[in-house]
N, C-alpha and C positions, 0 to 999 in steps of 0.2 A: 502633432507628430507621434509616431508609435511610442517613442521613448517617453514623451510627455504623458501619454495615457497611462503607461505602466507606473510612472511616478505618482500620478494622480490616484490610481487604484490602490497602490501601496499606502499612500498617505491616508486614504479613506479608511482602509482596514485598520491601520494603526490608531486612527481616531476612534473607531468603534471599540477597539480593545481598551483604549484609555477611558472611554465613556462608561463601560460596564461597571467598574468599581463605584463610580459616582451614582449610577442608577441604583445599585444595591444599597448604597448608603442612604439615598433618598427614600428607598422603600423602608429601611429600618427606621428612619426618622419619622416617616408617616405613621408607622405602627406605634412609635413611642409617643406620639402626640395624643392629647385627650381624645378619646373615641377610637384611637388606633387599636387598643386592646380589644374593644368591642368588635371591630372589624375582623381581627384575627380569630376571636372566639366564634363569630358568626360563620367564618369559613370552615373552622373545625367542626361545628355542629352540622354543617351541610354534608361533610364527608361522613360523619357519624350516621346521619340519617340514610345516606346512600348505602351504608353497610347494613343497617338495621332493617331496612325494608325487605330485602331478599331473605333475611333470616326469619322474619315474620311469615313470609310466604311458605318457606320450607317447614316451619313448625306447624302451621295450619294444615298443610298437606298431610302430615302424619296424623294430626288430630281428626281431620275430616274422614280418614280411612278407618281409624281404630277407635275414635271417641276419647282418646287420651294421648299423652306422650309428647305434647308440643314443647313442654319445658325442657325435656331431654335435649331437644335441638336448639331452642332459642337461648336459654340462659347460659350454657357453656360458651356458645359462640359470641353472644352479645357482650359478655364480660371482657372480651378482648378489646372492646371499643368504649364501653361505659362502665361505671361502677356497678357492683352487684345489686345494691339496693335500688338503683335507678332502673336496672334491667328488670328486676322483679316487678316493680311498679308499672313500668311501661307495658311489659308483656302480659301482666294481669288484665289490662284493658283489652289487649288483642285476644287473649284467651276467653275473656267474657263475651266479646262479640262473636267469636267462633262458636262458643258453647250455645249462645242464644240462637245462632243460625242452625246448628245441628239439632238442638233440642226441639225447636219449633218448626223445623223443616217439614217433618211428617209426625206430628205429636201422637197421632193415632197408632204409630208403630211402637211407641214406648210402652213398656209393660208397667202400668202405674202401680200395681201391687208390689213389684220388685223395688221400684223407686221409693214407695212409701215405707217399705221395710228398712231401707238404707238410711233415710233422712234422719230419724231420731238419733241414731248412733253416730251419724256424721256430726250432728250438732254437739253431742256429748263428747265425742273425740276431739273436736275443735276446742271446746272449753277446757278439756284436760290438757291439751297441748299448750294452751295459753297460760294456764294457772299452775300446773304441776310439772309436766314433763319437760318444760324448758330448763329445769334445774338438773335433769339427769345427764349423765355423760353422753353428749351428742355423738361423738365419734363411735363409741361402742354400739350405741343403738342404731346408728346409720349403717354400720358394717353388718350388724345382724340382719337388719331389714334387707339390705342389698344382697346378702348371701342367700336368704330365703327366696327372694324374688328371682334371682339368677338361677337357683336350683330348680324352682318350679318351672321356669321358662325352658330350661334345658330338658327337663322331663317331658314337657308338652311337645317339644320338637322331635324327640326320639321315640315317643310312645306311639302305638298304633291307634288309629281313630277309634274313639269310643263314644257312645251315646249315653253314658252313665250320667245321671242327673243327681246333684247333691241336694241335701235338704234345704228348705227355705230358711231354716234357723241360722244358717251360716251368714245370712245377710247382716245379722247383728254384729258378728265378728268383723265382717268386711267393712261395714259402715264405721265401726269404732276405730279399726285400724286405719282406714282411709282418712278419717277426720284427724287422728293423731299425726299420721305421717305427713299430711298436707300442711299442718301447722308447723311441725318441728323440722321436717326435712324438705318440704316443698315438693313432695311426691305422693299425692293422694290417689292417683289413678290406678296403680297396680292392684291394690286390694279389691277394688270394684271390678276390674277386668278379670281377675282370677275367679271371683265369685260368679259373675254373669256369664262367663264363657263356659261354666259347668252347669248352667240352668236350662240347657236345651233350647235356647232362643234361636230364632232365625237371625241371619246377618243383619236384616233391617231392624229387628227388635233389639238386638245387641247394641247396634250403633246408636239408636235413638235413646235407649235406656241409659247407656253410658253417657250420652250427651246431657241428660237430666241430672245424673249423679255428679258429673264433673261441674255442671253449672251451679249446683248447690255449693260444692267446695270452693269454686272460684269466686262466687258471690260473697261468701264468708271471708275469703282472703282479701277481696277488694275492700270490704267494709273495714277489715283490720288495718289495711294500708291507709284508708282515710283517717281512721282514729289515730294512727301513729304519725300522720303527716306526710307519708311518702307520696301520696297522691295529691298533695296540696302544692307541689312544686310546679310552677307554670311550664317549665321546659318539658315535663312529662306529657302534658296535654298538647303542646306544640308538636312534639315528635309523634304523638298518637295520630295526628292528622295524616301522616304518611304511612304509619305502621298498620293501623286498623284496616284501611282499604286493602292493603297487601294481604293481610290475614284472611279477609273475606274472599279475596280472589283465590287464595289457596284452598279454601273450603269448596269453592265452585269447581275448581279443577278436580279435587278429590271426589266430589260427587259424581263426576263423569266416569272416573276410574272405578268407583265403588260398585256401580251397577254392572260392571263387566267382570267382576270376580265372584267366585263361589264362596259359600260359608266356610269351607275348609281352608281356602286361601286366606280368608279374613282372619281366621283363628291362628294360622301360621304367622301372619303379619303381627298379630297381637303378641304372640310368643316371642317374636324377634324383638319387638319394642320392649317387652318385659326383660328380655335378656340384656339388652343394652342399658335399660334403666337400672337393673340390679348391679351390673358391672360398674356403671357410673357412680352409684352410691358407694360401693366398696372402695373405688379409687378415691372419691372425695373424702371418705372416712380415713383412709390410710395416708392421704396427702396432708 
């Protein structure tokens, strides 16, 4: 009968509503059982990985175009999902894979003499950052570095195109500054970029040489994370299975874009990344 069907449907709907609290309670009991916390943690890690993978892609896209600047994208975004130390360790692996890809993509394009001038001071700067400068006021130093990088980037964006080449001796300053800032502030790329962008290199030479310089800094950083135990956490390596391929994909896409832009466009991109890096450092220092 029609009336009977209406009663039956109403009763079924009421039964469904009554069953929902029991289902939620059963779900809570499942998570409360031994192993339930592991299930909840596993689900949380899956969501974290889904967020960290596109972040790695975006960071490597910037790195593939300019030779530095990936941490400007990855670390601030990743810390919304994972602790800072975990993000630094995880994306150090992604950056290392990206730097290896860029550095050895066309090694003949790298100006070995420029890289050789930078490396000794990068090593010295890293040692100073570990042993001495960690005791200096980090906020003041970070603000000063950020203001300098921001000011230089702004100058680069508004000035007229110039072919002026600075002296090779500035490599010692750039290498030392990059080694120090990489260790103390996690921002080693800007000093190298400022120096190499004023050495009259072609865009291919700039990108490849920056790749070698940042590869040196990142390798030292990875070694430090191994010594401090940050890279001994199994979860870092599990997450890296998803993050590293995304970073390499970002490099591949960047490579396709790179060959379609001019040297002047590349230098403007570098200036924009420097501008954002400097502003980010100032904000971090004031925060």
